[in-house]
PDB file as gemmi writes it, atoms N, CA and C in Angstrom:
CRYST1    1.000    1.000    1.000  90.00  90.00  90.00 P 1                      
ATOM      1  N   MET A   1       0.823  -1.192   0.000  1.00  0.00           N  
ATOM      2  CA  MET A   1       0.000   0.000   0.000  1.00  0.00           C  
ATOM      3  C   MET A   1       0.866   1.255   0.000  1.00  0.00           C  
ATOM      4  N   LEU A   2       1.942   1.239   0.762  1.00  0.00           N  
ATOM      5  CA  LEU A   2       2.796   2.424   0.830  1.00  0.00           C  
ATOM      6  C   LEU A   2       3.488   2.699  -0.503  1.00  0.00           C  
ATOM      7  N   LEU A   3       3.892   1.643  -1.195  1.00  0.00           N  
ATOM      8  CA  LEU A   3       4.515   1.832  -2.510  1.00  0.00           C  
ATOM      9  C   LEU A   3       3.527   2.443  -3.497  1.00  0.00           C  
ATOM     10  N   HIS A   4       2.265   2.036  -3.437  1.00  0.00           N  
ATOM     11  CA  HIS A   4       1.256   2.609  -4.323  1.00  0.00           C  
ATOM     12  C   HIS A   4       1.107   4.106  -4.040  1.00  0.00           C  
ATOM     13  N   TRP A   5       1.034   4.478  -2.760  1.00  0.00           N  
ATOM     14  CA  TRP A   5       0.939   5.892  -2.399  1.00  0.00           C  
ATOM     15  C   TRP A   5       2.145   6.665  -2.932  1.00  0.00           C  
ATOM     16  N   LYS A   6       3.322   6.074  -2.789  1.00  0.00           N  
ATOM     17  CA  LYS A   6       4.549   6.749  -3.230  1.00  0.00           C  
ATOM     18  C   LYS A   6       4.543   6.960  -4.746  1.00  0.00           C  
ATOM     19  N   GLU A   7       4.080   5.959  -5.493  1.00  0.00           N  
ATOM     20  CA  GLU A   7       4.103   6.037  -6.946  1.00  0.00           C  
ATOM     21  C   GLU A   7       2.978   6.899  -7.520  1.00  0.00           C  
ATOM     22  N   TYR A   8       1.770   6.811  -6.960  1.00  0.00           N  
ATOM     23  CA  TYR A   8       0.596   7.458  -7.560  1.00  0.00           C  
ATOM     24  C   TYR A   8       0.029   8.621  -6.736  1.00  0.00           C  
ATOM     25  N   ASN A   9       0.478   8.786  -5.515  1.00  0.00           N  
ATOM     26  CA  ASN A   9      -0.007   9.829  -4.618  1.00  0.00           C  
ATOM     27  C   ASN A   9      -1.467   9.630  -4.190  1.00  0.00           C  
ATOM     28  N   PHE A  10      -1.930   8.403  -4.219  1.00  0.00           N  
ATOM     29  CA  PHE A  10      -3.224   8.013  -3.665  1.00  0.00           C  
ATOM     30  C   PHE A  10      -3.194   6.514  -3.447  1.00  0.00           C  
ATOM     31  N   GLY A  11      -4.185   6.010  -2.718  1.00  0.00           N  
ATOM     32  CA  GLY A  11      -4.255   4.577  -2.447  1.00  0.00           C  
ATOM     33  C   GLY A  11      -5.269   4.288  -1.357  1.00  0.00           C  
ATOM     34  N   SER A  12      -5.096   3.182  -0.686  1.00  0.00           N  
ATOM     35  CA  SER A  12      -6.026   2.794   0.377  1.00  0.00           C  
ATOM     36  C   SER A  12      -5.817   3.645   1.616  1.00  0.00           C  
ATOM     37  N   TRP A  13      -6.933   3.897   2.288  1.00  0.00           N  
ATOM     38  CA  TRP A  13      -6.922   4.634   3.542  1.00  0.00           C  
ATOM     39  C   TRP A  13      -7.144   3.673   4.708  1.00  0.00           C  
ATOM     40  N   THR A  14      -6.715   4.081   5.880  1.00  0.00           N  
ATOM     41  CA  THR A  14      -7.055   3.394   7.121  1.00  0.00           C  
ATOM     42  C   THR A  14      -8.412   3.923   7.556  1.00  0.00           C  
ATOM     43  N   ILE A  15      -9.311   3.037   7.951  1.00  0.00           N  
ATOM     44  CA  ILE A  15     -10.658   3.436   8.334  1.00  0.00           C  
ATOM     45  C   ILE A  15     -10.831   3.202   9.834  1.00  0.00           C  
ATOM     46  N   LYS A  16     -11.255   4.256  10.519  1.00  0.00           N  
ATOM     47  CA  LYS A  16     -11.458   4.187  11.961  1.00  0.00           C  
ATOM     48  C   LYS A  16     -12.931   4.368  12.289  1.00  0.00           C  
ATOM     49  N   SER A  17     -13.335   3.780  13.381  1.00  0.00           N  
ATOM     50  CA  SER A  17     -14.684   3.980  13.922  1.00  0.00           C  
ATOM     51  C   SER A  17     -14.819   5.430  14.381  1.00  0.00           C  
ATOM     52  N   ARG A  18     -15.971   6.015  14.108  1.00  0.00           N  
ATOM     53  CA  ARG A  18     -16.212   7.394  14.559  1.00  0.00           C  
ATOM     54  C   ARG A  18     -16.252   7.474  16.081  1.00  0.00           C  
ATOM     55  N   ASP A  19     -16.762   6.430  16.700  1.00  0.00           N  
ATOM     56  CA  ASP A  19     -16.977   6.464  18.146  1.00  0.00           C  
ATOM     57  C   ASP A  19     -15.717   6.212  18.958  1.00  0.00           C  
ATOM     58  N   THR A  20     -14.954   5.214  18.564  1.00  0.00           N  
ATOM     59  CA  THR A  20     -13.836   4.775  19.397  1.00  0.00           C  
ATOM     60  C   THR A  20     -12.458   5.070  18.813  1.00  0.00           C  
ATOM     61  N   GLU A  21     -12.427   5.536  17.545  1.00  0.00           N  
ATOM     62  CA  GLU A  21     -11.150   5.766  16.862  1.00  0.00           C  
ATOM     63  C   GLU A  21     -10.362   4.461  16.652  1.00  0.00           C  
ATOM     64  N   THR A  22     -11.033   3.319  16.808  1.00  0.00           N  
ATOM     65  CA  THR A  22     -10.416   2.018  16.573  1.00  0.00           C  
ATOM     66  C   THR A  22     -10.348   1.760  15.075  1.00  0.00           C  
ATOM     67  N   ILE A  23      -9.234   1.248  14.605  1.00  0.00           N  
ATOM     68  CA  ILE A  23      -9.116   0.889  13.193  1.00  0.00           C  
ATOM     69  C   ILE A  23     -10.038  -0.293  12.921  1.00  0.00           C  
ATOM     70  N   ILE A  24     -10.935  -0.110  11.930  1.00  0.00           N  
ATOM     71  CA  ILE A  24     -11.897  -1.165  11.592  1.00  0.00           C  
ATOM     72  C   ILE A  24     -11.686  -1.724  10.191  1.00  0.00           C  
ATOM     73  N   GLY A  25     -10.768  -1.123   9.436  1.00  0.00           N  
ATOM     74  CA  GLY A  25     -10.522  -1.644   8.098  1.00  0.00           C  
ATOM     75  C   GLY A  25      -9.628  -0.756   7.275  1.00  0.00           C  
ATOM     76  N   PHE A  26      -9.528  -1.134   5.995  1.00  0.00           N  
ATOM     77  CA  PHE A  26      -8.729  -0.417   5.016  1.00  0.00           C  
ATOM     78  C   PHE A  26      -9.503  -0.405   3.711  1.00  0.00           C  
ATOM     79  N   GLY A  27      -9.369   0.662   2.940  1.00  0.00           N  
ATOM     80  CA  GLY A  27     -10.035   0.671   1.647  1.00  0.00           C  
ATOM     81  C   GLY A  27      -9.797   1.958   0.889  1.00  0.00           C  
ATOM     82  N   GLY A  28     -10.215   1.916  -0.376  1.00  0.00           N  
ATOM     83  CA  GLY A  28     -10.067   3.075  -1.237  1.00  0.00           C  
ATOM     84  C   GLY A  28      -9.801   2.638  -2.661  1.00  0.00           C  
ATOM     85  N   LEU A  29      -9.056   3.458  -3.379  1.00  0.00           N  
ATOM     86  CA  LEU A  29      -8.740   3.199  -4.772  1.00  0.00           C  
ATOM     87  C   LEU A  29      -7.263   2.908  -4.950  1.00  0.00           C  
ATOM     88  N   SER A  30      -6.976   1.977  -5.843  1.00  0.00           N  
ATOM     89  CA  SER A  30      -5.589   1.683  -6.202  1.00  0.00           C  
ATOM     90  C   SER A  30      -5.592   0.995  -7.555  1.00  0.00           C  
ATOM     91  N   TYR A  31      -4.459   1.055  -8.218  1.00  0.00           N  
ATOM     92  CA  TYR A  31      -4.337   0.324  -9.476  1.00  0.00           C  
ATOM     93  C   TYR A  31      -4.089  -1.142  -9.167  1.00  0.00           C  
ATOM     94  N   ARG A  32      -4.768  -2.002  -9.922  1.00  0.00           N  
ATOM     95  CA  ARG A  32      -4.671  -3.445  -9.713  1.00  0.00           C  
ATOM     96  C   ARG A  32      -4.698  -4.141 -11.067  1.00  0.00           C  
ATOM     97  N   LEU A  33      -3.962  -5.235 -11.149  1.00  0.00           N  
ATOM     98  CA  LEU A  33      -3.975  -6.019 -12.377  1.00  0.00           C  
ATOM     99  C   LEU A  33      -5.246  -6.847 -12.461  1.00  0.00           C  
ATOM    100  N   TYR A  34      -5.914  -6.754 -13.584  1.00  0.00           N  
ATOM    101  CA  TYR A  34      -7.056  -7.596 -13.944  1.00  0.00           C  
ATOM    102  C   TYR A  34      -6.531  -8.461 -15.080  1.00  0.00           C  
ATOM    103  N   GLY A  35      -6.027  -9.650 -14.739  1.00  0.00           N  
ATOM    104  CA  GLY A  35      -5.307 -10.426 -15.738  1.00  0.00           C  
ATOM    105  C   GLY A  35      -4.012  -9.698 -16.035  1.00  0.00           C  
ATOM    106  N   ASP A  36      -3.870  -9.190 -17.260  1.00  0.00           N  
ATOM    107  CA  ASP A  36      -2.668  -8.425 -17.596  1.00  0.00           C  
ATOM    108  C   ASP A  36      -2.973  -6.944 -17.847  1.00  0.00           C  
ATOM    109  N   GLU A  37      -4.191  -6.485 -17.461  1.00  0.00           N  
ATOM    110  CA  GLU A  37      -4.573  -5.084 -17.614  1.00  0.00           C  
ATOM    111  C   GLU A  37      -4.598  -4.384 -16.263  1.00  0.00           C  
ATOM    112  N   LEU A  38      -3.962  -3.226 -16.195  1.00  0.00           N  
ATOM    113  CA  LEU A  38      -3.963  -2.425 -14.980  1.00  0.00           C  
ATOM    114  C   LEU A  38      -5.207  -1.533 -14.984  1.00  0.00           C  
ATOM    115  N   LYS A  39      -6.020  -1.631 -13.920  1.00  0.00           N  
ATOM    116  CA  LYS A  39      -7.267  -0.866 -13.841  1.00  0.00           C  
ATOM    117  C   LYS A  39      -7.371  -0.198 -12.479  1.00  0.00           C  
ATOM    118  N   LEU A  40      -8.088   0.922 -12.439  1.00  0.00           N  
ATOM    119  CA  LEU A  40      -8.344   1.592 -11.172  1.00  0.00           C  
ATOM    120  C   LEU A  40      -9.397   0.785 -10.420  1.00  0.00           C  
ATOM    121  N   ASN A  41      -9.043   0.315  -9.250  1.00  0.00           N  
ATOM    122  CA  ASN A  41      -9.853  -0.642  -8.501  1.00  0.00           C  
ATOM    123  C   ASN A  41     -10.306  -0.067  -7.161  1.00  0.00           C  
ATOM    124  N   LEU A  42     -11.589  -0.243  -6.880  1.00  0.00           N  
ATOM    125  CA  LEU A  42     -12.160   0.061  -5.575  1.00  0.00           C  
ATOM    126  C   LEU A  42     -12.061  -1.210  -4.735  1.00  0.00           C  
ATOM    127  N   GLY A  43     -11.463  -1.097  -3.581  1.00  0.00           N  
ATOM    128  CA  GLY A  43     -11.351  -2.265  -2.708  1.00  0.00           C  
ATOM    129  C   GLY A  43     -11.463  -1.875  -1.248  1.00  0.00           C  
ATOM    130  N   TYR A  44     -11.883  -2.821  -0.432  1.00  0.00           N  
ATOM    131  CA  TYR A  44     -11.996  -2.568   1.000  1.00  0.00           C  
ATOM    132  C   TYR A  44     -12.010  -3.888   1.756  1.00  0.00           C  
ATOM    133  N   ARG A  45     -11.587  -3.804   2.991  1.00  0.00           N  
ATOM    134  CA  ARG A  45     -11.652  -4.918   3.936  1.00  0.00           C  
ATOM    135  C   ARG A  45     -11.975  -4.326   5.302  1.00  0.00           C  
ATOM    136  N   PHE A  46     -12.970  -4.925   5.960  1.00  0.00           N  
ATOM    137  CA  PHE A  46     -13.384  -4.462   7.273  1.00  0.00           C  
ATOM    138  C   PHE A  46     -13.344  -5.613   8.268  1.00  0.00           C  
ATOM    139  N   SER A  47     -13.122  -5.278   9.533  1.00  0.00           N  
ATOM    140  CA  SER A  47     -13.201  -6.284  10.582  1.00  0.00           C  
ATOM    141  C   SER A  47     -14.638  -6.772  10.674  1.00  0.00           C  
ATOM    142  N   ALA A  48     -14.809  -8.026  11.024  1.00  0.00           N  
ATOM    143  CA  ALA A  48     -16.151  -8.622  11.101  1.00  0.00           C  
ATOM    144  C   ALA A  48     -17.050  -7.861  12.069  1.00  0.00           C  
ATOM    145  N   GLU A  49     -16.479  -7.302  13.113  1.00  0.00           N  
ATOM    146  CA  GLU A  49     -17.272  -6.565  14.094  1.00  0.00           C  
ATOM    147  C   GLU A  49     -17.936  -5.327  13.499  1.00  0.00           C  
ATOM    148  N   SER A  50     -17.398  -4.822  12.388  1.00  0.00           N  
ATOM    149  CA  SER A  50     -17.934  -3.589  11.805  1.00  0.00           C  
ATOM    150  C   SER A  50     -18.893  -3.847  10.635  1.00  0.00           C  
ATOM    151  N   TRP A  51     -19.104  -5.101  10.285  1.00  0.00           N  
ATOM    152  CA  TRP A  51     -19.998  -5.432   9.179  1.00  0.00           C  
ATOM    153  C   TRP A  51     -21.430  -5.001   9.496  1.00  0.00           C  
ATOM    154  N   GLY A  52     -22.168  -4.650   8.460  1.00  0.00           N  
ATOM    155  CA  GLY A  52     -23.579  -4.337   8.599  1.00  0.00           C  
ATOM    156  C   GLY A  52     -23.878  -2.967   9.173  1.00  0.00           C  
ATOM    157  N   GLN A  53     -22.880  -2.097   9.255  1.00  0.00           N  
ATOM    158  CA  GLN A  53     -23.087  -0.772   9.835  1.00  0.00           C  
ATOM    159  C   GLN A  53     -22.981   0.348   8.799  1.00  0.00           C  
ATOM    160  N   GLY A  54     -22.863  -0.012   7.520  1.00  0.00           N  
ATOM    161  CA  GLY A  54     -22.833   0.996   6.466  1.00  0.00           C  
ATOM    162  C   GLY A  54     -21.459   1.541   6.120  1.00  0.00           C  
ATOM    163  N   TYR A  55     -20.425   1.064   6.792  1.00  0.00           N  
ATOM    164  CA  TYR A  55     -19.088   1.581   6.527  1.00  0.00           C  
ATOM    165  C   TYR A  55     -18.628   1.316   5.091  1.00  0.00           C  
ATOM    166  N   ALA A  56     -18.880   0.123   4.582  1.00  0.00           N  
ATOM    167  CA  ALA A  56     -18.430  -0.215   3.226  1.00  0.00           C  
ATOM    168  C   ALA A  56     -19.126   0.658   2.190  1.00  0.00           C  
ATOM    169  N   THR A  57     -20.415   0.881   2.356  1.00  0.00           N  
ATOM    170  CA  THR A  57     -21.148   1.729   1.418  1.00  0.00           C  
ATOM    171  C   THR A  57     -20.633   3.165   1.481  1.00  0.00           C  
ATOM    172  N   GLU A  58     -20.416   3.673   2.683  1.00  0.00           N  
ATOM    173  CA  GLU A  58     -19.906   5.034   2.848  1.00  0.00           C  
ATOM    174  C   GLU A  58     -18.528   5.170   2.198  1.00  0.00           C  
ATOM    175  N   LEU A  59     -17.658   4.210   2.441  1.00  0.00           N  
ATOM    176  CA  LEU A  59     -16.320   4.247   1.845  1.00  0.00           C  
ATOM    177  C   LEU A  59     -16.400   4.150   0.319  1.00  0.00           C  
ATOM    178  N   ALA A  60     -17.213   3.234  -0.195  1.00  0.00           N  
ATOM    179  CA  ALA A  60     -17.323   3.045  -1.637  1.00  0.00           C  
ATOM    180  C   ALA A  60     -17.820   4.317  -2.315  1.00  0.00           C  
ATOM    181  N   LYS A  61     -18.855   4.947  -1.771  1.00  0.00           N  
ATOM    182  CA  LYS A  61     -19.387   6.177  -2.367  1.00  0.00           C  
ATOM    183  C   LYS A  61     -18.351   7.296  -2.335  1.00  0.00           C  
ATOM    184  N   PHE A  62     -17.667   7.434  -1.220  1.00  0.00           N  
ATOM    185  CA  PHE A  62     -16.624   8.456  -1.112  1.00  0.00           C  
ATOM    186  C   PHE A  62     -15.510   8.190  -2.118  1.00  0.00           C  
ATOM    187  N   SER A  63     -15.098   6.938  -2.234  1.00  0.00           N  
ATOM    188  CA  SER A  63     -14.002   6.576  -3.145  1.00  0.00           C  
ATOM    189  C   SER A  63     -14.376   6.848  -4.595  1.00  0.00           C  
ATOM    190  N   ILE A  64     -15.596   6.529  -4.967  1.00  0.00           N  
ATOM    191  CA  ILE A  64     -16.052   6.777  -6.337  1.00  0.00           C  
ATOM    192  C   ILE A  64     -16.050   8.281  -6.619  1.00  0.00           C  
ATOM    193  N   ASP A  65     -16.580   9.060  -5.705  1.00  0.00           N  
ATOM    194  CA  ASP A  65     -16.576  10.515  -5.863  1.00  0.00           C  
ATOM    195  C   ASP A  65     -15.141  11.039  -5.978  1.00  0.00           C  
ATOM    196  N   TYR A  66     -14.268  10.550  -5.142  1.00  0.00           N  
ATOM    197  CA  TYR A  66     -12.853  10.943  -5.159  1.00  0.00           C  
ATOM    198  C   TYR A  66     -12.216  10.578  -6.500  1.00  0.00           C  
ATOM    199  N   GLY A  67     -12.473   9.379  -6.982  1.00  0.00           N  
ATOM    200  CA  GLY A  67     -11.903   8.936  -8.247  1.00  0.00           C  
ATOM    201  C   GLY A  67     -12.356   9.782  -9.419  1.00  0.00           C  
ATOM    202  N   PHE A  68     -13.629  10.132  -9.455  1.00  0.00           N  
ATOM    203  CA  PHE A  68     -14.164  10.925 -10.561  1.00  0.00           C  
ATOM    204  C   PHE A  68     -13.797  12.406 -10.451  1.00  0.00           C  
ATOM    205  N   ASN A  69     -13.894  12.970  -9.257  1.00  0.00           N  
ATOM    206  CA  ASN A  69     -13.776  14.422  -9.105  1.00  0.00           C  
ATOM    207  C   ASN A  69     -12.404  14.925  -8.691  1.00  0.00           C  
ATOM    208  N   VAL A  70     -11.625  14.116  -8.003  1.00  0.00           N  
ATOM    209  CA  VAL A  70     -10.277  14.537  -7.618  1.00  0.00           C  
ATOM    210  C   VAL A  70      -9.245  13.943  -8.571  1.00  0.00           C  
ATOM    211  N   LEU A  71      -9.337  12.628  -8.802  1.00  0.00           N  
ATOM    212  CA  LEU A  71      -8.375  11.964  -9.695  1.00  0.00           C  
ATOM    213  C   LEU A  71      -8.725  12.139 -11.173  1.00  0.00           C  
ATOM    214  N   GLN A  72      -9.943  12.628 -11.446  1.00  0.00           N  
ATOM    215  CA  GLN A  72     -10.409  12.866 -12.812  1.00  0.00           C  
ATOM    216  C   GLN A  72     -10.370  11.606 -13.682  1.00  0.00           C  
ATOM    217  N   GLN A  73     -10.767  10.485 -13.096  1.00  0.00           N  
ATOM    218  CA  GLN A  73     -10.822   9.214 -13.813  1.00  0.00           C  
ATOM    219  C   GLN A  73     -12.212   9.031 -14.429  1.00  0.00           C  
ATOM    220  N   GLU A  74     -12.287   8.273 -15.491  1.00  0.00           N  
ATOM    221  CA  GLU A  74     -13.547   8.033 -16.193  1.00  0.00           C  
ATOM    222  C   GLU A  74     -14.203   6.708 -15.793  1.00  0.00           C  
ATOM    223  N   LYS A  75     -13.378   5.747 -15.319  1.00  0.00           N  
ATOM    224  CA  LYS A  75     -13.885   4.415 -14.984  1.00  0.00           C  
ATOM    225  C   LYS A  75     -13.265   3.938 -13.678  1.00  0.00           C  
ATOM    226  N   ILE A  76     -14.090   3.270 -12.874  1.00  0.00           N  
ATOM    227  CA  ILE A  76     -13.616   2.636 -11.651  1.00  0.00           C  
ATOM    228  C   ILE A  76     -14.177   1.217 -11.627  1.00  0.00           C  
ATOM    229  N   PHE A  77     -13.316   0.267 -11.354  1.00  0.00           N  
ATOM    230  CA  PHE A  77     -13.673  -1.137 -11.336  1.00  0.00           C  
ATOM    231  C   PHE A  77     -13.643  -1.672  -9.909  1.00  0.00           C  
ATOM    232  N   ALA A  78     -14.256  -2.821  -9.708  1.00  0.00           N  
ATOM    233  CA  ALA A  78     -14.181  -3.543  -8.438  1.00  0.00           C  
ATOM    234  C   ALA A  78     -14.277  -5.034  -8.740  1.00  0.00           C  
ATOM    235  N   ILE A  79     -13.572  -5.826  -7.964  1.00  0.00           N  
ATOM    236  CA  ILE A  79     -13.625  -7.285  -8.074  1.00  0.00           C  
ATOM    237  C   ILE A  79     -14.215  -7.820  -6.787  1.00  0.00           C  
ATOM    238  N   VAL A  80     -15.136  -8.772  -6.924  1.00  0.00           N  
ATOM    239  CA  VAL A  80     -15.755  -9.358  -5.732  1.00  0.00           C  
ATOM    240  C   VAL A  80     -15.929 -10.859  -5.956  1.00  0.00           C  
ATOM    241  N   ARG A  81     -15.744 -11.611  -4.909  1.00  0.00           N  
ATOM    242  CA  ARG A  81     -15.984 -13.052  -4.979  1.00  0.00           C  
ATOM    243  C   ARG A  81     -17.498 -13.265  -5.047  1.00  0.00           C  
ATOM    244  N   PRO A  82     -17.965 -14.202  -5.863  1.00  0.00           N  
ATOM    245  CA  PRO A  82     -19.406 -14.375  -6.070  1.00  0.00           C  
ATOM    246  C   PRO A  82     -20.191 -14.757  -4.819  1.00  0.00           C  
ATOM    247  N   LYS A  83     -19.540 -15.312  -3.824  1.00  0.00           N  
ATOM    248  CA  LYS A  83     -20.255 -15.696  -2.599  1.00  0.00           C  
ATOM    249  C   LYS A  83     -20.373 -14.540  -1.587  1.00  0.00           C  
ATOM    250  N   HIS A  84     -19.735 -13.405  -1.852  1.00  0.00           N  
ATOM    251  CA  HIS A  84     -19.759 -12.275  -0.930  1.00  0.00           C  
ATOM    252  C   HIS A  84     -20.931 -11.350  -1.263  1.00  0.00           C  
ATOM    253  N   MET A  85     -22.124 -11.808  -0.915  1.00  0.00           N  
ATOM    254  CA  MET A  85     -23.349 -11.096  -1.264  1.00  0.00           C  
ATOM    255  C   MET A  85     -23.412  -9.690  -0.651  1.00  0.00           C  
ATOM    256  N   ALA A  86     -22.909  -9.516   0.542  1.00  0.00           N  
ATOM    257  CA  ALA A  86     -22.945  -8.186   1.163  1.00  0.00           C  
ATOM    258  C   ALA A  86     -22.122  -7.189   0.346  1.00  0.00           C  
ATOM    259  N   SER A  87     -20.955  -7.612  -0.121  1.00  0.00           N  
ATOM    260  CA  SER A  87     -20.122  -6.722  -0.942  1.00  0.00           C  
ATOM    261  C   SER A  87     -20.756  -6.461  -2.304  1.00  0.00           C  
ATOM    262  N   ILE A  88     -21.392  -7.461  -2.862  1.00  0.00           N  
ATOM    263  CA  ILE A  88     -22.105  -7.269  -4.130  1.00  0.00           C  
ATOM    264  C   ILE A  88     -23.200  -6.221  -3.953  1.00  0.00           C  
ATOM    265  N   LYS A  89     -23.931  -6.297  -2.851  1.00  0.00           N  
ATOM    266  CA  LYS A  89     -25.000  -5.322  -2.580  1.00  0.00           C  
ATOM    267  C   LYS A  89     -24.431  -3.914  -2.420  1.00  0.00           C  
ATOM    268  N   VAL A  90     -23.274  -3.794  -1.772  1.00  0.00           N  
ATOM    269  CA  VAL A  90     -22.629  -2.486  -1.627  1.00  0.00           C  
ATOM    270  C   VAL A  90     -22.313  -1.908  -2.995  1.00  0.00           C  
ATOM    271  N   LEU A  91     -21.698  -2.700  -3.862  1.00  0.00           N  
ATOM    272  CA  LEU A  91     -21.334  -2.206  -5.195  1.00  0.00           C  
ATOM    273  C   LEU A  91     -22.571  -1.802  -5.986  1.00  0.00           C  
ATOM    274  N   GLU A  92     -23.619  -2.588  -5.891  1.00  0.00           N  
ATOM    275  CA  GLU A  92     -24.851  -2.271  -6.620  1.00  0.00           C  
ATOM    276  C   GLU A  92     -25.540  -1.030  -6.052  1.00  0.00           C  
ATOM    277  N   LYS A  93     -25.475  -0.821  -4.732  1.00  0.00           N  
ATOM    278  CA  LYS A  93     -26.019   0.403  -4.131  1.00  0.00           C  
ATOM    279  C   LYS A  93     -25.292   1.641  -4.662  1.00  0.00           C  
ATOM    280  N   CYS A  94     -24.033   1.447  -4.999  1.00  0.00           N  
ATOM    281  CA  CYS A  94     -23.203   2.543  -5.511  1.00  0.00           C  
ATOM    282  C   CYS A  94     -23.319   2.694  -7.023  1.00  0.00           C  
ATOM    283  N   LYS A  95     -24.282   1.997  -7.614  1.00  0.00           N  
ATOM    284  CA  LYS A  95     -24.577   2.073  -9.049  1.00  0.00           C  
ATOM    285  C   LYS A  95     -23.505   1.441  -9.935  1.00  0.00           C  
ATOM    286  N   MET A  96     -22.716   0.552  -9.354  1.00  0.00           N  
ATOM    287  CA  MET A  96     -21.749  -0.196 -10.161  1.00  0.00           C  
ATOM    288  C   MET A  96     -22.494  -1.344 -10.841  1.00  0.00           C  
ATOM    289  N   LYS A  97     -22.078  -1.677 -12.044  1.00  0.00           N  
ATOM    290  CA  LYS A  97     -22.739  -2.704 -12.849  1.00  0.00           C  
ATOM    291  C   LYS A  97     -21.797  -3.885 -13.082  1.00  0.00           C  
ATOM    292  N   LEU A  98     -22.359  -5.082 -13.050  1.00  0.00           N  
ATOM    293  CA  LEU A  98     -21.619  -6.292 -13.358  1.00  0.00           C  
ATOM    294  C   LEU A  98     -21.288  -6.281 -14.847  1.00  0.00           C  
ATOM    295  N   VAL A  99     -19.983  -6.396 -15.175  1.00  0.00           N  
ATOM    296  CA  VAL A  99     -19.567  -6.331 -16.586  1.00  0.00           C  
ATOM    297  C   VAL A  99     -18.765  -7.541 -17.034  1.00  0.00           C  
ATOM    298  N   GLY A 100     -18.420  -8.439 -16.127  1.00  0.00           N  
ATOM    299  CA  GLY A 100     -17.635  -9.595 -16.541  1.00  0.00           C  
ATOM    300  C   GLY A 100     -17.177 -10.428 -15.365  1.00  0.00           C  
ATOM    301  N   LYS A 101     -16.314 -11.368 -15.690  1.00  0.00           N  
ATOM    302  CA  LYS A 101     -15.749 -12.270 -14.685  1.00  0.00           C  
ATOM    303  C   LYS A 101     -14.251 -12.360 -14.910  1.00  0.00           C  
ATOM    304  N   LEU A 102     -13.537 -12.734 -13.852  1.00  0.00           N  
ATOM    305  CA  LEU A 102     -12.086 -12.851 -13.915  1.00  0.00           C  
ATOM    306  C   LEU A 102     -11.658 -14.118 -13.191  1.00  0.00           C  
ATOM    307  N   ASP A 103     -10.893 -14.941 -13.869  1.00  0.00           N  
ATOM    308  CA  ASP A 103     -10.355 -16.164 -13.269  1.00  0.00           C  
ATOM    309  C   ASP A 103      -9.065 -15.800 -12.537  1.00  0.00           C  
ATOM    310  N   ASP A 104      -9.210 -15.361 -11.292  1.00  0.00           N  
ATOM    311  CA  ASP A 104      -8.056 -14.849 -10.543  1.00  0.00           C  
ATOM    312  C   ASP A 104      -7.666 -15.695  -9.337  1.00  0.00           C  
ATOM    313  N   VAL A 105      -8.469 -16.708  -9.004  1.00  0.00           N  
ATOM    314  CA  VAL A 105      -8.139 -17.581  -7.876  1.00  0.00           C  
ATOM    315  C   VAL A 105      -8.245 -19.024  -8.363  1.00  0.00           C  
ATOM    316  N   THR A 106      -7.123 -19.676  -8.472  1.00  0.00           N  
ATOM    317  CA  THR A 106      -7.078 -21.045  -8.984  1.00  0.00           C  
ATOM    318  C   THR A 106      -7.984 -21.967  -8.176  1.00  0.00           C  
ATOM    319  N   GLY A 107      -8.824 -22.714  -8.897  1.00  0.00           N  
ATOM    320  CA  GLY A 107      -9.689 -23.693  -8.261  1.00  0.00           C  
ATOM    321  C   GLY A 107     -10.964 -23.121  -7.663  1.00  0.00           C  
ATOM    322  N   GLU A 108     -11.178 -21.815  -7.779  1.00  0.00           N  
ATOM    323  CA  GLU A 108     -12.370 -21.168  -7.233  1.00  0.00           C  
ATOM    324  C   GLU A 108     -13.223 -20.618  -8.371  1.00  0.00           C  
ATOM    325  N   ALA A 109     -14.468 -20.325  -8.057  1.00  0.00           N  
ATOM    326  CA  ALA A 109     -15.347 -19.678  -9.029  1.00  0.00           C  
ATOM    327  C   ALA A 109     -14.726 -18.345  -9.437  1.00  0.00           C  
ATOM    328  N   HIS A 110     -14.971 -17.943 -10.672  1.00  0.00           N  
ATOM    329  CA  HIS A 110     -14.419 -16.684 -11.170  1.00  0.00           C  
ATOM    330  C   HIS A 110     -14.953 -15.510 -10.358  1.00  0.00           C  
ATOM    331  N   SER A 111     -14.097 -14.532 -10.114  1.00  0.00           N  
ATOM    332  CA  SER A 111     -14.526 -13.305  -9.450  1.00  0.00           C  
ATOM    333  C   SER A 111     -15.401 -12.503 -10.400  1.00  0.00           C  
ATOM    334  N   LEU A 112     -16.276 -11.686  -9.826  1.00  0.00           N  
ATOM    335  CA  LEU A 112     -17.155 -10.833 -10.605  1.00  0.00           C  
ATOM    336  C   LEU A 112     -16.507  -9.461 -10.750  1.00  0.00           C  
ATOM    337  N   ILE A 113     -16.589  -8.888 -11.939  1.00  0.00           N  
ATOM    338  CA  ILE A 113     -16.027  -7.571 -12.203  1.00  0.00           C  
ATOM    339  C   ILE A 113     -17.171  -6.568 -12.308  1.00  0.00           C  
ATOM    340  N   TYR A 114     -17.094  -5.528 -11.500  1.00  0.00           N  
ATOM    341  CA  TYR A 114     -18.067  -4.438 -11.530  1.00  0.00           C  
ATOM    342  C   TYR A 114     -17.397  -3.173 -12.046  1.00  0.00           C  
ATOM    343  N   LEU A 115     -18.205  -2.287 -12.638  1.00  0.00           N  
ATOM    344  CA  LEU A 115     -17.708  -1.059 -13.244  1.00  0.00           C  
ATOM    345  C   LEU A 115     -18.706   0.069 -13.015  1.00  0.00           C  
ATOM    346  N   ILE A 116     -18.165   1.259 -12.795  1.00  0.00           N  
ATOM    347  CA  ILE A 116     -18.957   2.483 -12.842  1.00  0.00           C  
ATOM    348  C   ILE A 116     -18.198   3.459 -13.718  1.00  0.00           C  
ATOM    349  N   GLU A 117     -18.942   4.169 -14.568  1.00  0.00           N  
ATOM    350  CA  GLU A 117     -18.342   5.164 -15.447  1.00  0.00           C  
ATOM    351  C   GLU A 117     -18.879   6.534 -15.084  1.00  0.00           C  
ATOM    352  N   LYS A 118     -18.022   7.538 -15.214  1.00  0.00           N  
ATOM    353  CA  LYS A 118     -18.389   8.914 -14.883  1.00  0.00           C  
ATOM    354  C   LYS A 118     -19.528   9.392 -15.758  1.00  0.00           C  
TER     355      LYS A 118                                                      
END                                                                             
């Protein structure tokens, strides 16, 4: 993550709880390989204790706005495992659309690729 920040001047943020200032996850935008193509990717990971409280949706919406209005990007992608229904719902709430699949984990179902365009 630090190398990405050094190279591009943006990347994943540390996410803290508003109430306790406890770190509950990491997320934001970074470049990621989709097969052999480098794409701007929305990603996040939260502690299980923070699930279901709207943090992922809040982060995703902020990241999309940041990508379009600060970074001046036209497209933002996200990869999600097909069994992660909560993350799929977050992406769909943010108006991201399913556009394809990616065979990125050997022996597992293909990941789903989501996209939002400015």
